[in-house]
C-alpha positions as CSV (number, residue, x, y, z in Angstrom):
1,X,-17.1,43.8,33.3
2,X,-15.3,40.4,33.2
3,X,-12.3,42.2,31.8
4,X,-12.4,44.7,34.6
5,X,-12.5,41.8,37.2
6,X,-9.6,40.1,35.4
7,X,-7.5,43.2,35.5
8,X,-8.3,43.8,39.1
9,X,-7.5,40.2,40.0
10,X,-4.3,40.5,38.1
11,X,-3.3,43.6,39.9
12,X,-4.2,42.0,43.3
13,X,-2.2,39.0,42.4
14,X,0.8,41.1,41.3
15,X,0.7,43.0,44.6
16,X,0.7,39.7,46.5
17,X,3.5,38.3,44.4
18,X,5.5,41.5,45.0
19,X,5.0,41.1,48.7
20,X,6.1,37.4,48.6
21,X,8.9,37.7,46.1
22,X,10.3,41.3,46.1
23,X,13.4,40.3,44.1
24,X,11.3,39.1,41.2
25,X,9.3,42.3,41.2
26,X,12.6,44.3,41.2
27,X,13.8,42.5,38.1
28,X,10.5,43.4,36.3
29,X,10.7,47.0,37.4
30,X,14.3,47.4,36.3
31,X,13.3,45.8,32.9
32,X,10.7,48.6,32.6
33,X,13.1,51.4,33.5
34,X,16.0,50.2,31.5
35,X,14.9,51.8,28.1
36,X,14.5,55.2,29.9
37,X,18.1,55.1,31.1
38,X,19.6,53.6,27.9
39,X,17.5,54.5,24.9
40,X,17.0,51.7,22.4
41,X,17.9,52.3,18.8
42,X,17.1,48.8,17.4
43,X,14.5,46.3,18.4
44,X,12.3,48.6,20.5
45,X,9.1,46.9,19.7
46,X,10.6,43.5,20.3
47,X,12.0,44.5,23.6
48,X,8.6,45.8,24.9
49,X,6.8,42.8,23.6
50,X,9.2,40.6,25.6
51,X,8.8,42.8,28.6
52,X,5.0,42.5,28.6
53,X,5.2,38.8,28.2
54,X,7.6,38.7,31.2
55,X,5.2,40.9,33.2
56,X,2.3,38.6,32.5
57,X,4.3,35.4,33.2
58,X,5.5,37.0,36.5
59,X,2.1,38.0,37.6
60,X,0.2,35.0,36.5
61,X,2.9,32.3,37.1
62,X,3.1,28.9,35.4
63,X,-0.2,27.6,34.3
64,X,0.7,23.9,34.2
65,X,-2.6,21.9,34.3
66,X,-4.5,24.9,35.7
67,X,-7.1,27.2,34.2
68,X,-5.8,30.6,33.6
69,X,-8.6,32.3,35.4
70,X,-8.1,30.2,38.5
71,X,-4.4,30.9,38.3
72,X,-5.1,34.6,38.2
73,X,-7.6,34.7,41.1
74,X,-5.5,32.4,43.4
75,X,-3.4,34.1,46.1
76,X,0.2,32.7,46.1
77,X,1.2,30.8,49.2
78,X,4.4,31.8,51.2
79,X,6.0,28.4,50.3
80,X,5.5,28.8,46.6
81,X,8.8,29.8,44.8
82,X,8.7,32.6,42.3
83,X,9.3,32.3,38.6
84,X,12.8,33.6,38.9
85,X,13.7,31.1,41.6
86,X,12.2,28.3,39.6
87,X,14.2,29.4,36.6
88,X,17.4,29.5,38.6
89,X,16.7,26.0,40.0
90,X,16.0,24.5,36.6
91,X,19.1,26.2,35.1
92,X,21.2,24.7,37.8
93,X,19.8,21.3,37.3
94,X,20.5,21.4,33.6
95,X,24.0,22.6,34.2
96,X,24.7,19.7,36.7
97,X,23.2,17.2,34.2
98,X,25.4,18.5,31.4
99,X,28.5,18.5,33.6
100,X,27.8,14.9,34.6
101,X,27.6,13.8,31.0
102,X,30.8,15.6,30.2
103,X,32.5,14.1,33.2
104,X,31.4,10.6,32.2
105,X,32.8,11.1,28.7
106,X,36.0,12.4,30.0
107,X,36.5,9.4,32.3
108,X,35.9,6.9,29.6
109,X,34.4,3.4,29.8
110,X,37.5,1.7,31.0
111,X,38.7,4.2,33.5
112,X,38.0,3.7,37.3
113,X,35.3,5.9,38.6
114,X,36.2,7.9,41.7
115,X,34.3,7.1,44.8
116,X,33.0,10.7,45.2
117,X,31.4,10.6,41.8
118,X,29.6,7.3,42.7
119,X,28.4,8.4,46.1
120,X,28.1,12.1,46.6
121,X,25.7,13.2,43.8
122,X,23.5,10.2,44.1
123,X,23.3,10.4,47.8
124,X,22.6,14.2,47.6
125,X,19.8,13.6,45.0
126,X,18.4,10.8,47.1
127,X,18.3,13.0,50.2
128,X,16.7,15.9,48.2
129,X,14.1,13.6,46.8
130,X,13.2,12.2,50.2
131,X,13.0,15.7,51.6
132,X,10.8,17.0,48.8
133,X,8.5,14.0,49.1
134,X,7.6,15.0,52.7
135,X,4.9,17.6,52.6
136,X,5.1,20.7,54.9
137,X,2.1,19.4,56.9
138,X,3.9,16.2,58.0
139,X,5.7,16.5,61.4
140,X,8.3,13.9,62.3
141,X,8.9,13.4,66.0
142,X,12.1,11.6,67.2
143,X,11.5,9.3,70.2
144,X,14.0,7.5,72.4
145,X,17.7,8.2,72.6
146,X,20.5,7.2,70.2
147,X,22.8,4.4,71.2
148,X,26.0,5.7,72.7
149,X,29.4,4.0,72.6
150,X,28.9,2.9,76.2
151,X,25.6,1.2,75.3
152,X,27.2,-0.6,72.4
153,X,30.0,-1.8,74.7
154,X,27.5,-3.1,77.2
155,X,25.6,-4.9,74.4
156,X,28.8,-6.5,73.2
157,X,29.6,-7.7,76.8
158,X,26.2,-9.2,77.1
159,X,26.6,-11.1,73.9
160,X,30.0,-12.4,75.1
161,X,28.4,-13.7,78.2
162,X,26.5,-16.2,76.1
163,X,29.6,-17.5,74.3
164,X,30.5,-20.0,77.0
165,X,27.1,-21.7,77.1
166,X,26.9,-21.9,73.3
167,X,30.4,-23.3,73.0
168,X,29.7,-25.9,75.6
169,X,26.6,-27.1,73.7
170,X,28.5,-27.0,70.4
171,X,31.9,-28.5,71.5
172,X,30.8,-31.4,73.7
173,X,33.2,-32.6,76.3
174,X,35.5,-29.5,76.2
175,X,34.0,-27.3,78.8
176,X,37.5,-25.9,79.8
177,X,37.9,-24.6,76.3
178,X,34.7,-22.7,76.3
179,X,35.5,-21.2,79.7
180,X,39.1,-20.1,78.7
181,X,38.0,-18.6,75.4
182,X,35.1,-16.7,77.0
183,X,37.4,-15.2,79.7
184,X,39.9,-14.1,77.1
185,X,37.2,-12.4,75.0
186,X,35.9,-10.6,78.1
187,X,39.4,-9.4,79.0
188,X,39.9,-8.0,75.5
189,X,36.5,-6.3,75.6
190,X,37.7,-4.4,78.6
191,X,41.2,-3.7,77.2
192,X,40.1,-2.3,73.8
193,X,43.2,-0.2,73.3
194,X,45.4,-3.2,72.5
195,X,46.6,-3.6,68.9
196,X,46.9,-7.3,69.2
197,X,44.3,-9.6,67.7
198,X,41.1,-10.0,69.7
199,X,42.1,-13.5,70.5
200,X,44.9,-15.8,69.5
201,X,44.6,-19.5,70.4
202,X,46.8,-22.6,69.9
203,X,44.5,-25.6,70.2
204,X,46.5,-28.9,70.7
205,X,45.3,-32.4,71.1
206,X,44.1,-35.5,69.3
207,X,42.2,-35.5,66.1
208,X,38.4,-35.3,66.0
209,X,37.9,-33.6,69.4
210,X,36.6,-30.2,68.2
211,X,39.6,-28.0,67.5
212,X,38.6,-26.8,64.1
213,X,34.9,-26.9,65.1
214,X,35.7,-24.3,67.8
215,X,36.8,-21.8,65.1
216,X,33.6,-22.5,63.1
217,X,31.4,-22.1,66.2
218,X,33.1,-18.8,67.2
219,X,32.6,-17.5,63.7
220,X,28.8,-18.2,63.9
221,X,28.4,-17.0,67.5
222,X,30.3,-13.7,67.0
223,X,28.7,-13.3,63.5
224,X,32.1,-13.1,61.8
225,X,33.4,-14.5,58.5
226,X,35.6,-17.6,58.6
227,X,39.0,-17.7,56.8
228,X,40.3,-21.3,57.0
229,X,43.8,-22.3,55.7
230,X,45.1,-25.8,55.5
231,X,48.7,-25.2,56.7
232,X,49.8,-28.7,55.5
233,X,49.4,-27.3,52.0
234,X,52.3,-24.9,52.7
235,X,54.8,-27.4,53.9
236,X,57.3,-26.8,51.1
237,X,59.4,-23.7,50.4
238,X,57.9,-23.0,47.0
239,X,54.3,-23.1,48.4
240,X,54.8,-20.4,51.0
241,X,54.6,-17.5,48.6
242,X,51.0,-18.3,47.8
243,X,49.9,-17.3,51.3
244,X,52.3,-14.6,52.4
245,X,53.6,-13.4,49.0
246,X,56.9,-14.0,47.1
247,X,60.0,-11.9,47.8
248,X,60.8,-9.2,45.1
249,X,62.4,-10.6,42.1
250,X,60.9,-14.1,42.5
251,X,58.1,-15.6,40.4
252,X,54.7,-14.4,41.6
253,X,56.1,-11.2,43.2
254,X,53.6,-9.2,41.2
255,X,50.6,-10.8,43.1
256,X,49.6,-10.0,46.6
257,X,49.7,-12.8,49.2
258,X,46.4,-14.6,49.8
259,X,46.3,-14.0,53.6
260,X,46.7,-10.2,53.3
261,X,44.1,-9.9,50.6
262,X,41.6,-11.9,52.6
263,X,42.1,-10.0,55.8
264,X,41.9,-6.7,54.0
265,X,38.5,-7.7,52.7
266,X,37.4,-9.2,56.0
267,X,39.2,-7.3,58.8
268,X,37.0,-8.9,61.5
269,X,37.2,-12.5,60.4
270,X,38.0,-15.6,62.4
271,X,41.3,-16.9,60.9
272,X,41.8,-20.7,61.2
273,X,45.3,-22.0,60.7
274,X,44.6,-25.7,60.6
275,X,47.6,-28.1,61.3
276,X,50.0,-25.3,61.9
277,X,52.8,-27.6,62.9
278,X,53.0,-29.0,59.4
279,X,53.7,-25.6,57.7
280,X,57.1,-24.6,56.6
281,X,59.1,-22.7,59.2
282,X,59.5,-19.5,57.1
283,X,55.7,-19.3,56.8
284,X,55.1,-18.5,60.4
285,X,57.8,-15.9,60.8
286,X,55.5,-13.0,59.9
287,X,52.9,-14.3,62.4
288,X,55.2,-13.3,65.3
289,X,54.5,-9.7,64.5
290,X,50.8,-10.5,64.1
291,X,50.5,-11.9,67.6
292,X,52.6,-9.0,68.9
293,X,51.1,-5.9,67.4
294,X,48.5,-7.1,65.0
295,X,50.2,-6.2,61.7
296,X,51.0,-8.6,58.8
297,X,53.1,-7.4,55.9
298,X,53.3,-9.6,52.8
299,X,56.6,-10.0,50.9
300,X,55.7,-9.4,47.3
301,X,54.4,-5.8,47.3
302,X,54.8,-4.8,50.9
303,X,51.0,-4.5,51.5
304,X,49.9,-4.7,55.1
305,X,46.8,-6.1,56.9
306,X,45.6,-5.2,60.3
307,X,44.7,-8.1,62.5
308,X,43.6,-6.0,65.4
309,X,39.9,-7.0,65.0
310,X,40.5,-10.7,64.1
311,X,40.3,-13.9,66.1
312,X,43.2,-16.2,65.2
313,X,42.9,-19.9,66.0
314,X,45.8,-22.3,65.2
315,X,45.4,-26.1,65.6
316,X,47.9,-28.9,65.9
317,X,47.7,-32.7,66.5
318,X,50.7,-32.6,68.8
319,X,50.4,-33.9,72.4
320,X,48.0,-36.7,71.5
321,X,49.8,-39.1,73.8
322,X,50.2,-36.5,76.5
323,X,46.5,-35.7,76.3
324,X,45.7,-39.3,77.1
325,X,48.4,-39.9,79.8
326,X,48.9,-36.6,81.5
327,X,46.2,-34.2,80.4
328,X,46.3,-30.7,82.0
329,X,44.3,-27.5,81.7
330,X,47.2,-25.3,82.9
331,X,48.4,-23.2,80.0
332,X,52.0,-23.0,81.4
333,X,52.1,-26.8,81.6
334,X,50.8,-27.1,78.1
335,X,53.5,-24.8,76.8
336,X,56.2,-26.9,78.5
337,X,54.8,-30.0,76.9
338,X,54.8,-28.4,73.5
339,X,58.4,-27.4,73.9
340,X,59.3,-30.9,75.0
341,X,57.5,-32.3,72.0
342,X,59.5,-29.9,69.8
343,X,62.8,-31.1,71.3
344,X,61.9,-34.7,70.7
345,X,60.4,-34.2,67.2
346,X,62.1,-36.5,64.7
347,X,64.3,-35.2,61.9
348,X,63.8,-35.8,58.2
349,X,60.5,-35.2,56.4
350,X,59.0,-33.5,59.5
351,X,61.7,-30.8,59.5
352,X,58.9,-28.2,58.9
353,X,58.0,-28.2,62.6
354,X,57.8,-24.5,63.3
355,X,56.3,-24.0,66.8
356,X,59.3,-22.2,68.2
357,X,59.2,-20.8,71.8
358,X,59.1,-17.2,70.6
359,X,55.9,-18.0,68.6
360,X,54.2,-19.9,71.4
361,X,55.0,-17.1,73.9
362,X,53.1,-14.6,71.8
363,X,49.8,-16.5,71.9
364,X,47.0,-15.5,74.3
365,X,45.8,-19.1,75.1
366,X,47.4,-22.5,74.7
367,X,44.8,-25.2,75.2
368,X,45.1,-29.0,75.3
369,X,41.8,-30.7,74.3
370,X,40.6,-33.8,76.1
371,X,40.3,-37.1,74.3
372,X,36.6,-38.0,73.9
373,X,35.3,-40.6,76.2
374,X,32.7,-43.2,75.3
375,X,30.0,-41.3,77.3
376,X,30.8,-38.1,75.4
377,X,30.7,-39.9,72.0
378,X,27.4,-41.5,72.9
379,X,25.9,-38.0,73.7
380,X,27.2,-36.7,70.4
381,X,25.7,-39.7,68.6
382,X,22.3,-39.2,70.0
383,X,22.3,-35.7,68.5
384,X,24.0,-36.5,65.3
385,X,22.0,-39.6,64.2
386,X,18.6,-37.9,63.9
387,X,20.2,-34.9,62.1
388,X,21.9,-37.3,59.7
389,X,18.6,-39.1,58.9
390,X,16.8,-35.8,58.4
391,X,19.5,-34.6,56.0
392,X,19.5,-37.8,53.9
393,X,15.7,-38.0,53.6
394,X,15.6,-34.3,52.7
395,X,18.1,-34.9,49.9
396,X,16.0,-37.8,48.8
397,X,13.1,-35.4,48.5
398,X,10.9,-37.1,51.1
399,X,9.8,-36.0,54.6
400,X,8.7,-39.2,56.4
401,X,8.1,-39.8,60.1
402,X,11.3,-41.3,61.5
403,X,11.5,-44.0,64.2
404,X,15.0,-45.0,65.4
405,X,15.8,-48.1,67.5
406,X,17.4,-47.2,70.8
407,X,20.0,-49.9,70.2
408,X,21.3,-48.1,67.1
409,X,23.6,-45.8,69.0
410,X,25.1,-48.8,70.9
411,X,25.7,-50.6,67.7
412,X,27.5,-47.6,66.1
413,X,29.6,-46.9,69.2
414,X,30.7,-50.6,69.4
415,X,32.3,-50.2,66.0
416,X,34.2,-47.0,66.7
417,X,37.9,-46.4,67.4
418,X,37.7,-43.6,69.9
419,X,41.2,-42.3,69.2
420,X,39.8,-40.8,65.9
421,X,37.1,-38.9,67.7
422,X,34.0,-37.5,66.1
423,X,35.4,-38.0,62.6
424,X,35.2,-41.7,63.2
425,X,31.6,-41.4,64.4
426,X,30.6,-39.5,61.2
427,X,32.4,-42.1,59.0
428,X,30.7,-45.1,60.7
429,X,27.2,-43.4,60.7
430,X,27.7,-42.6,57.0
431,X,28.6,-46.1,56.1
432,X,26.2,-48.2,58.2
433,X,23.2,-46.0,58.5
434,X,23.6,-44.2,55.1
435,X,23.8,-47.5,53.3
436,X,20.7,-48.8,55.1
437,X,18.7,-45.8,54.2
438,X,19.7,-46.0,50.5
439,X,19.0,-49.7,50.2
440,X,15.6,-49.3,51.8
441,X,14.6,-46.4,49.6
442,X,15.7,-47.8,46.3
443,X,12.6,-50.0,45.7
444,X,10.3,-47.1,46.4
445,X,12.2,-44.9,44.0
446,X,12.0,-47.5,41.3
447,X,8.3,-47.7,41.7
448,X,7.9,-43.9,41.7
449,X,6.2,-44.0,45.2
450,X,6.8,-41.7,48.1
451,X,7.0,-43.3,51.6
452,X,5.5,-41.5,54.6
453,X,7.4,-43.2,57.4
454,X,10.8,-44.9,58.0
455,X,11.8,-47.2,60.8
456,X,15.6,-47.7,61.5
457,X,16.3,-51.0,63.2
458,X,19.4,-52.4,64.8
459,X,19.3,-56.2,65.3
460,X,22.1,-58.8,65.6
461,X,24.7,-56.3,64.4
462,X,22.7,-55.3,61.3
463,X,21.2,-51.9,60.6
464,X,18.2,-51.8,58.4
465,X,15.8,-49.1,57.3
466,X,12.1,-50.0,56.6
467,X,10.1,-47.5,54.6
468,X,6.3,-47.6,54.7
């Protein structure tokens, strides 16, 4: 009786499988009718044995981890693939695996691997694995709307509106610089079809007033990498090739110029050309095309870099006297002062002066920085001194409570030469306050003890640090 039920269940399952997978059933039926059409002369018994095995496997299906009786009695689901489909899928997987191994051997260990071999199959397998991991019962519902180009544009404009306030807090005493840069960035955000750099600035003025710091602040605010170049290092003819490439036939012509290679890797960087007036004249000739149409072609191999998404800031210490005597925030007046400074520039070792009129005319903004007043330096000192103490104590490996005498800032400012700007402030703080902290901490370090508080005092022109 059990055999009868098994045969009945097998027939029922076969009918269900035939209904779900008619192509598989057709293959089995054709296999049964084939000997009637083409009589077999050799291997008749072997053929029919293989056909019966095929029939049973087709009807029962794979019995991986399942009792045969349960497999026979179960009704196949519509989503379950047949044995023929599973066989085709597995055959295809084996073929792709073998082809991948053969391709890897053909390429060799030292040959470069094409990008499509690295990305396409792996991405396809990853997508297939993710799709297969989701069961049919799981329903995914998309909510909200994707961000359009107009939404991204509005988001960028909102972020640009915060640039002015952030720059004013970072570059103290140069509010006109923050306003001019913000307006230029907003203009470019509206005129997005221009091929010129996003912003090109020539920052002139005394040393230590925040010209280089402006480039660093913009890189942080706009979340862009910073490419800084000390142009004084390229004041001689033989050093120019390191940045823009050597002409064909010259030494180093086989290497790409540093500037093009850097911008190709970081096409949206903030490029800082520090002390641009000290560079050799031939170095800045290619920059005329950069400021005009955003393209830079190096000399050695002719490779190009697109500056259309970069921010270029060039600094110079020219107009130090003019900034003190006749400071102006009018860009046209600043350009005239730069040209007058060029006309009166002395001959001799400074022959590398390269700020020609055609270069200055291609810049978006020409800004003259203000000299820092005592009030501005005092404001900067009140922010810098606590940060300096925190940094030094952190490097010492201690975290004490810090108390600072209010007369400390006055003592430091009294020893400053304001013509050197913030750099002079950092130097004096490092010498006076840094020495006091080190002298006060040395006895504790020798005893192997850790202080919990430090008091910085300024009395009679002396700065001392008392640890407790």
